[in-house]
N, CA, C and O atoms as CSV, one atom per row, in Angstrom:
chain,resi,resn,atom,element,x,y,z
A,1,MET,N,N,26.113,24.397,26.861
A,1,MET,CA,C,24.937,23.765,27.436
A,1,MET,C,C,23.962,23.425,26.307
A,1,MET,O,O,23.648,24.290,25.489
A,2,PRO,N,N,23.483,22.190,26.249
A,2,PRO,CA,C,22.570,21.792,25.162
A,2,PRO,C,C,21.207,22.473,25.297
A,2,PRO,O,O,20.766,22.812,26.395
A,3,SER,N,N,20.553,22.663,24.141
A,3,SER,CA,C,19.211,23.241,24.155
A,3,SER,C,C,18.228,22.229,24.739
A,3,SER,O,O,18.540,21.046,24.879
A,4,MET,N,N,17.051,22.714,25.072
A,4,MET,CA,C,16.025,21.819,25.615
A,4,MET,C,C,15.643,20.754,24.594
A,4,MET,O,O,15.379,19.611,24.965
A,5,LYS,N,N,15.612,21.114,23.308
A,5,LYS,CA,C,15.288,20.131,22.279
A,5,LYS,C,C,16.372,19.056,22.208
A,5,LYS,O,O,16.064,17.870,22.092
A,6,GLU,N,N,17.625,19.461,22.277
A,6,GLU,CA,C,18.721,18.486,22.280
A,6,GLU,C,C,18.628,17.571,23.492
A,6,GLU,O,O,18.871,16.369,23.388
A,7,ARG,N,N,18.276,18.139,24.639
A,7,ARG,CA,C,18.111,17.321,25.853
A,7,ARG,C,C,16.945,16.338,25.677
A,7,ARG,O,O,17.042,15.175,26.067
A,8,MET,N,N,15.835,16.821,25.081
A,8,MET,CA,C,14.670,15.965,24.849
A,8,MET,C,C,15.044,14.788,23.951
A,8,MET,O,O,14.707,13.642,24.249
A,9,LEU,N,N,15.744,15.074,22.848
A,9,LEU,CA,C,16.118,14.018,21.905
A,9,LEU,C,C,17.123,13.033,22.500
A,9,LEU,O,O,17.194,11.880,22.077
A,10,ALA,N,N,17.895,13.492,23.478
A,10,ALA,CA,C,18.865,12.615,24.136
A,10,ALA,C,C,18.238,11.823,25.275
A,10,ALA,O,O,18.903,10.996,25.898
A,11,GLY,N,N,16.951,12.076,25.551
A,11,GLY,CA,C,16.275,11.351,26.623
A,11,GLY,C,C,16.564,11.917,27.997
A,11,GLY,O,O,16.327,11.248,29.003
A,12,GLU,N,N,17.071,13.136,28.058
A,12,GLU,CA,C,17.375,13.787,29.326
A,12,GLU,C,C,16.191,14.653,29.753
A,12,GLU,O,O,15.343,14.994,28.928
A,13,PRO,N,N,16.131,15.009,31.035
A,13,PRO,CA,C,15.057,15.909,31.482
A,13,PRO,C,C,15.137,17.254,30.749
A,13,PRO,O,O,16.227,17.759,30.480
A,14,TYR,N,N,13.977,17.821,30.432
A,14,TYR,CA,C,13.920,19.088,29.713
A,14,TYR,C,C,12.652,19.828,30.077
A,14,TYR,O,O,11.714,19.247,30.623
A,15,ILE,N,N,12.630,21.113,29.769
A,15,ILE,CA,C,11.442,21.938,29.968
A,15,ILE,C,C,10.827,22.169,28.595
A,15,ILE,O,O,11.498,22.644,27.679
A,16,ALA,N,N,9.557,21.835,28.459
A,16,ALA,CA,C,8.921,21.817,27.136
A,16,ALA,C,C,8.376,23.164,26.696
A,16,ALA,O,O,7.576,23.211,25.762
A,17,ASP,N,N,8.774,24.265,27.332
A,17,ASP,CA,C,8.241,25.562,26.919
A,17,ASP,C,C,9.207,26.343,26.029
A,17,ASP,O,O,9.012,27.536,25.799
A,18,GLU,N,N,10.242,25.679,25.532
A,18,GLU,CA,C,11.171,26.342,24.615
A,18,GLU,C,C,10.459,26.596,23.282
A,18,GLU,O,O,9.744,25.718,22.799
A,19,PRO,N,N,10.637,27.768,22.682
A,19,PRO,CA,C,9.931,28.092,21.442
A,19,PRO,C,C,10.129,27.062,20.329
A,19,PRO,O,O,9.191,26.790,19.579
A,20,GLU,N,N,11.317,26.488,20.207
A,20,GLU,CA,C,11.566,25.496,19.154
A,20,GLU,C,C,10.709,24.247,19.364
A,20,GLU,O,O,10.170,23.702,18.401
A,21,ILE,N,N,10.580,23.799,20.584
A,21,ILE,CA,C,9.758,22.624,20.883
A,21,ILE,C,C,8.289,22.943,20.651
A,21,ILE,O,O,7.566,22.128,20.078
A,22,LEU,N,N,7.838,24.107,21.083
A,22,LEU,CA,C,6.437,24.491,20.885
A,22,LEU,C,C,6.107,24.618,19.403
A,22,LEU,O,O,5.016,24.237,18.979
A,23,ALA,N,N,7.031,25.145,18.614
A,23,ALA,CA,C,6.811,25.255,17.165
A,23,ALA,C,C,6.715,23.865,16.538
A,23,ALA,O,O,5.883,23.639,15.660
A,24,ASP,N,N,7.557,22.936,16.980
A,24,ASP,CA,C,7.496,21.559,16.464
A,24,ASP,C,C,6.170,20.893,16.826
A,24,ASP,O,O,5.582,20.191,16.003
A,25,LEU,N,N,5.704,21.110,18.044
A,25,LEU,CA,C,4.415,20.542,18.466
A,25,LEU,C,C,3.271,21.097,17.632
A,25,LEU,O,O,2.378,20.352,17.228
A,26,ASP,N,N,3.292,22.404,17.372
A,26,ASP,CA,C,2.246,23.032,16.566
A,26,ASP,C,C,2.266,22.479,15.144
A,26,ASP,O,O,1.215,22.173,14.581
A,27,ARG,N,N,3.450,22.349,14.566
A,27,ARG,CA,C,3.581,21.813,13.205
A,27,ARG,C,C,3.061,20.372,13.145
A,27,ARG,O,O,2.339,20.008,12.217
A,28,ALA,N,N,3.429,19.558,14.137
A,28,ALA,CA,C,2.968,18.169,14.159
A,28,ALA,C,C,1.447,18.103,14.269
A,28,ALA,O,O,0.819,17.273,13.612
A,29,ALA,N,N,0.848,18.961,15.086
A,29,ALA,CA,C,-0.611,18.973,15.233
A,29,ALA,C,C,-1.294,19.330,13.920
A,29,ALA,O,O,-2.291,18.711,13.549
A,30,ARG,N,N,-0.750,20.347,13.199
A,30,ARG,CA,C,-1.337,20.729,11.913
A,30,ARG,C,C,-1.216,19.604,10.887
A,30,ARG,O,O,-2.151,19.348,10.128
A,31,LEU,N,N,-0.062,18.934,10.864
A,31,LEU,CA,C,0.131,17.849,9.896
A,31,LEU,C,C,-0.748,16.642,10.222
A,31,LEU,O,O,-1.264,15.991,9.314
A,32,MET,N,N,-0.923,16.337,11.508
A,32,MET,CA,C,-1.817,15.229,11.876
A,32,MET,C,C,-3.256,15.550,11.496
A,32,MET,O,O,-3.996,14.676,11.045
A,33,GLU,N,N,-3.649,16.806,11.680
A,33,GLU,CA,C,-5.004,17.208,11.290
A,33,GLU,C,C,-5.179,17.066,9.778
A,33,GLU,O,O,-6.226,16.618,9.311
A,34,ARG,N,N,-4.158,17.446,9.020
A,34,ARG,CA,C,-4.205,17.295,7.555
A,34,ARG,C,C,-4.339,15.832,7.166
A,34,ARG,O,O,-5.131,15.494,6.286
A,35,PHE,N,N,-3.574,14.963,7.810
A,35,PHE,CA,C,-3.650,13.537,7.507
A,35,PHE,C,C,-5.023,12.982,7.877
A,35,PHE,O,O,-5.640,12.265,7.089
A,36,ASN,N,N,-5.498,13.312,9.069
A,36,ASN,CA,C,-6.778,12.771,9.533
A,36,ASN,C,C,-7.966,13.269,8.714
A,36,ASN,O,O,-8.990,12.591,8.639
A,37,SER,N,N,-7.842,14.437,8.103
A,37,SER,CA,C,-8.950,14.948,7.297
A,37,SER,C,C,-8.872,14.477,5.845
A,37,SER,O,O,-9.784,14.737,5.061
A,38,SER,N,N,-7.783,13.783,5.481
A,38,SER,CA,C,-7.671,13.283,4.110
A,38,SER,C,C,-8.498,12.008,3.956
A,38,SER,O,O,-8.816,11.330,4.934
A,39,SER,N,N,-8.827,11.710,2.740
A,39,SER,CA,C,-9.667,10.557,2.442
A,39,SER,C,C,-8.819,9.299,2.245
A,39,SER,O,O,-7.730,9.356,1.673
A,40,ALA,N,N,-9.324,8.186,2.718
A,40,ALA,CA,C,-8.634,6.909,2.512
A,40,ALA,C,C,-8.578,6.549,1.037
A,40,ALA,O,O,-7.747,5.743,0.622
A,41,SER,N,N,-9.461,7.146,0.245
A,41,SER,CA,C,-9.459,6.880,-1.197
A,41,SER,C,C,-8.412,7.716,-1.929
A,41,SER,O,O,-8.300,7.637,-3.152
A,42,ASP,N,N,-7.640,8.523,-1.180
A,42,ASP,CA,C,-6.570,9.339,-1.760
A,42,ASP,C,C,-5.233,8.949,-1.126
A,42,ASP,O,O,-4.681,9.703,-0.325
A,43,PRO,N,N,-4.709,7.765,-1.487
A,43,PRO,CA,C,-3.475,7.313,-0.835
A,43,PRO,C,C,-2.280,8.225,-1.108
A,43,PRO,O,O,-1.394,8.330,-0.259
A,44,ASP,N,N,-2.228,8.882,-2.257
A,44,ASP,CA,C,-1.111,9.781,-2.543
A,44,ASP,C,C,-1.133,10.993,-1.608
A,44,ASP,O,O,-0.088,11.433,-1.130
A,45,GLY,N,N,-2.310,11.519,-1.357
A,45,GLY,CA,C,-2.437,12.652,-0.439
A,45,GLY,C,C,-2.061,12.270,0.977
A,45,GLY,O,O,-1.401,13.036,1.679
A,46,ARG,N,N,-2.479,11.084,1.401
A,46,ARG,CA,C,-2.136,10.615,2.739
A,46,ARG,C,C,-0.644,10.371,2.862
A,46,ARG,O,O,-0.037,10.701,3.881
A,47,LEU,N,N,-0.049,9.791,1.822
A,47,LEU,CA,C,1.383,9.531,1.840
A,47,LEU,C,C,2.167,10.843,1.905
A,47,LEU,O,O,3.162,10.935,2.623
A,48,ALA,N,N,1.726,11.846,1.164
A,48,ALA,CA,C,2.388,13.152,1.209
A,48,ALA,C,C,2.299,13.759,2.607
A,48,ALA,O,O,3.275,14.325,3.100
A,49,ALA,N,N,1.137,13.643,3.247
A,49,ALA,CA,C,0.984,14.168,4.604
A,49,ALA,C,C,1.898,13.433,5.578
A,49,ALA,O,O,2.509,14.050,6.450
A,50,LEU,N,N,1.987,12.124,5.428
A,50,LEU,CA,C,2.873,11.346,6.306
A,50,LEU,C,C,4.336,11.714,6.089
A,50,LEU,O,O,5.104,11.809,7.046
A,51,ARG,N,N,4.715,11.917,4.847
A,51,ARG,CA,C,6.114,12.313,4.572
A,51,ARG,C,C,6.418,13.661,5.225
A,51,ARG,O,O,7.492,13.843,5.798
A,52,ASP,N,N,5.480,14.601,5.141
A,52,ASP,CA,C,5.688,15.902,5.789
A,52,ASP,C,C,5.763,15.750,7.301
A,52,ASP,O,O,6.580,16.401,7.953
A,53,LEU,N,N,4.913,14.892,7.859
A,53,LEU,CA,C,4.875,14.693,9.308
A,53,LEU,C,C,6.130,13.989,9.811
A,53,LEU,O,O,6.689,14.367,10.840
A,54,LEU,N,N,6.567,12.972,9.090
A,54,LEU,CA,C,7.684,12.156,9.564
A,54,LEU,C,C,9.041,12.656,9.099
A,54,LEU,O,O,10.067,12.122,9.519
A,55,GLY,N,N,9.069,13.652,8.254
A,55,GLY,CA,C,10.349,14.191,7.799
A,55,GLY,C,C,10.935,13.372,6.680
A,55,GLY,O,O,10.207,12.811,5.860
A,56,GLY,N,N,12.249,13.301,6.644
A,56,GLY,CA,C,12.966,12.674,5.552
A,56,GLY,C,C,12.981,11.170,5.613
A,56,GLY,O,O,14.000,10.560,5.939
A,57,LEU,N,N,11.869,10.580,5.305
A,57,LEU,CA,C,11.771,9.130,5.247
A,57,LEU,C,C,11.867,8.729,3.785
A,57,LEU,O,O,10.996,9.072,2.985
A,58,GLY,N,N,12.914,8.009,3.435
A,58,GLY,CA,C,13.134,7.638,2.048
A,58,GLY,C,C,12.057,6.730,1.496
A,58,GLY,O,O,11.327,6.082,2.247
A,59,GLU,N,N,11.964,6.687,0.182
A,59,GLU,CA,C,11.011,5.821,-0.513
A,59,GLU,C,C,11.257,4.371,-0.108
A,59,GLU,O,O,12.401,3.917,-0.094
A,60,ASP,N,N,10.197,3.646,0.220
A,60,ASP,CA,C,10.254,2.224,0.593
A,60,ASP,C,C,11.116,1.960,1.816
A,60,ASP,O,O,11.671,0.870,1.952
A,61,THR,N,N,11.239,2.932,2.706
A,61,THR,CA,C,11.950,2.738,3.961
A,61,THR,C,C,11.014,2.087,4.966
A,61,THR,O,O,9.853,2.480,5.086
A,62,VAL,N,N,11.517,1.090,5.689
A,62,VAL,CA,C,10.736,0.397,6.700
A,62,VAL,C,C,11.280,0.800,8.064
A,62,VAL,O,O,12.478,0.682,8.318
A,63,VAL,N,N,10.387,1.284,8.953
A,63,VAL,CA,C,10.770,1.677,10.298
A,63,VAL,C,C,10.137,0.694,11.264
A,63,VAL,O,O,8.920,0.504,11.254
A,64,GLY,N,N,10.952,0.070,12.096
A,64,GLY,CA,C,10.477,-0.938,13.039
A,64,GLY,C,C,9.557,-0.348,14.093
A,64,GLY,O,O,9.647,0.835,14.421
A,65,ALA,N,N,8.671,-1.182,14.621
A,65,ALA,CA,C,7.746,-0.767,15.669
A,65,ALA,C,C,8.529,-0.271,16.878
A,65,ALA,O,O,9.477,-0.920,17.321
A,66,GLY,N,N,8.134,0.867,17.401
A,66,GLY,CA,C,8.787,1.426,18.573
A,66,GLY,C,C,10.057,2.199,18.271
A,66,GLY,O,O,10.664,2.761,19.183
A,67,ALA,N,N,10.473,2.239,17.015
A,67,ALA,CA,C,11.689,2.979,16.663
A,67,ALA,C,C,11.440,4.475,16.816
A,67,ALA,O,O,10.334,4.957,16.576
A,68,VAL,N,N,12.469,5.197,17.215
A,68,VAL,CA,C,12.382,6.648,17.368
A,68,VAL,C,C,13.269,7.279,16.304
A,68,VAL,O,O,14.496,7.237,16.390
A,69,VAL,N,N,12.621,7.868,15.293
A,69,VAL,CA,C,13.344,8.465,14.173
A,69,VAL,C,C,13.712,9.890,14.553
A,69,VAL,O,O,12.833,10.723,14.773
A,70,THR,N,N,15.016,10.177,14.632
A,70,THR,CA,C,15.484,11.503,15.025
A,70,THR,C,C,16.217,12.213,13.897
A,70,THR,O,O,16.640,13.358,14.057
A,71,ARG,N,N,16.371,11.545,12.760
A,71,ARG,CA,C,17.044,12.162,11.615
A,71,ARG,C,C,16.514,11.520,10.345
A,71,ARG,O,O,15.796,10.522,10.401
A,72,ASP,N,N,16.868,12.093,9.200
A,72,ASP,CA,C,16.410,11.568,7.921
A,72,ASP,C,C,16.948,10.160,7.686
A,72,ASP,O,O,18.069,9.836,8.077
A,73,LEU,N,N,16.128,9.326,7.039
A,73,LEU,CA,C,16.539,7.964,6.689
A,73,LEU,C,C,16.554,7.829,5.171
A,73,LEU,O,O,15.666,8.350,4.495
A,74,PRO,N,N,17.548,7.139,4.631
A,74,PRO,CA,C,17.643,6.996,3.175
A,74,PRO,C,C,16.584,6.032,2.635
A,74,PRO,O,O,15.931,5.333,3.409
A,75,PRO,N,N,16.413,5.991,1.323
A,75,PRO,CA,C,15.452,5.059,0.726
A,75,PRO,C,C,15.933,3.617,0.800
A,75,PRO,O,O,17.132,3.346,0.874
A,76,ASN,N,N,14.973,2.699,0.777
A,76,ASN,CA,C,15.226,1.255,0.674
A,76,ASN,C,C,16.083,0.689,1.798
A,76,ASN,O,O,17.028,-0.059,1.552
A,77,VAL,N,N,15.744,1.054,3.040
A,77,VAL,CA,C,16.459,0.505,4.195
A,77,VAL,C,C,15.457,0.085,5.261
A,77,VAL,O,O,14.291,0.477,5.229
A,78,VAL,N,N,15.934,-0.718,6.206
A,78,VAL,CA,C,15.180,-1.064,7.409
A,78,VAL,C,C,15.885,-0.377,8.566
A,78,VAL,O,O,17.098,-0.517,8.724
A,79,ALA,N,N,15.129,0.373,9.385
A,79,ALA,CA,C,15.695,1.077,10.529
A,79,ALA,C,C,14.939,0.678,11.785
A,79,ALA,O,O,13.710,0.600,11.779
A,80,VAL,N,N,15.671,0.426,12.857
A,80,VAL,CA,C,15.068,0.038,14.137
A,80,VAL,C,C,15.829,0.714,15.264
A,80,VAL,O,O,16.925,1.238,15.064
A,81,GLY,N,N,15.233,0.696,16.453
A,81,GLY,CA,C,15.919,1.140,17.661
A,81,GLY,C,C,15.570,2.539,18.100
A,81,GLY,O,O,14.765,3.232,17.479
A,82,ASN,N,N,16.210,2.940,19.207
A,82,ASN,CA,C,16.029,4.253,19.790
A,82,ASN,C,C,17.399,4.826,20.117
A,82,ASN,O,O,18.001,4.437,21.118
A,83,PRO,N,N,17.903,5.734,19.304
A,83,PRO,CA,C,17.312,6.279,18.088
A,83,PRO,C,C,17.381,5.283,16.934
A,83,PRO,O,O,18.211,4.374,16.932
A,84,ALA,N,N,16.502,5.466,15.958
A,84,ALA,CA,C,16.454,4.551,14.814
A,84,ALA,C,C,17.773,4.573,14.051
A,84,ALA,O,O,18.338,5.636,13.795
A,85,ARG,N,N,18.245,3.403,13.697
A,85,ARG,CA,C,19.466,3.296,12.891
A,85,ARG,C,C,19.239,2.248,11.819
A,85,ARG,O,O,18.463,1.311,12.003
A,86,VAL,N,N,19.916,2.414,10.708
A,86,VAL,CA,C,19.767,1.512,9.577
A,86,VAL,C,C,20.452,0.185,9.923
A,86,VAL,O,O,21.622,0.158,10.305
A,87,VAL,N,N,19.696,-0.921,9.780
A,87,VAL,CA,C,20.264,-2.237,10.073
A,87,VAL,C,C,20.375,-3.097,8.817
A,87,VAL,O,O,21.097,-4.094,8.797
A,88,ARG,N,N,19.644,-2.695,7.761
A,88,ARG,CA,C,19.702,-3.489,6.539
A,88,ARG,C,C,19.250,-2.662,5.351
A,88,ARG,O,O,18.369,-1.809,5.462
A,89,GLU,N,N,19.872,-2.932,4.209
A,89,GLU,CA,C,19.414,-2.317,2.968
A,89,GLU,C,C,18.497,-3.304,2.247
A,89,GLU,O,O,18.728,-4.512,2.262
A,90,LEU,N,N,17.457,-2.768,1.620
A,90,LEU,CA,C,16.521,-3.595,0.880
A,90,LEU,C,C,16.935,-3.622,-0.587
A,90,LEU,O,O,17.438,-2.631,-1.116
A,91,ALA,N,N,16.723,-4.742,-1.229
A,91,ALA,CA,C,17.107,-4.875,-2.643
A,91,ALA,C,C,16.177,-4.119,-3.542
A,91,ALA,O,O,16.355,-4.125,-4.760
């Protein structure tokens, strides 16, 4: 039987009180607070916060609007869809 997190990522009904999901929500809230409290004049700090929040997003990776990233993406690619998948490599 899949975990509630696996069910959530698959788009199936789930109960959101599983400890793994609650820990992910708490981590995301802390990282968003870190990003929102950073200064716009510190783009490196903001980029670091976004990388921590979004996980393994490769350097110069482009994620399409509305894409749902469920795993790490390599550098220099374009990813779109739900779940996000690589559709093109960038030169």
